[in-house]
C-alpha positions, 0 to 999 in steps of 0.5 A: 662336631666334637670326636673323642677317641679313646684307645682300646690297647696300649699301643694306641694301635686299636681306637674307637671315636665317639661323638658327643651323644656317645655314638661310634663313627659310621663308614660307608661302603660301596657295593660291587654293583654300586650300591652304597652301604654304612655300617657302625664302625667296631673299632678302627686297627692301624695296619701298616701306614693305613687304618682298617675299620671292623665292621658288621656286613650281612651277619659277619664280622670283617675288617675293610679298608675304606676303598674296600667294596664288599659282595652283593 
């Protein structure tokens, strides 16, 4: 699958990935009870040597790491 990366700022520390149909990435996270939740990544941001992703969950925007456990 072909992805295109678009940088959202001049430093290159914030970006969005789009597939060939123009859809954003999806990220699957686990809740504390073990349920899997899939959300669309609004954007990704560099955090030191790591990457955080902006998602919406329960009506709120939040930055998460790939291994974040969400509240139920």
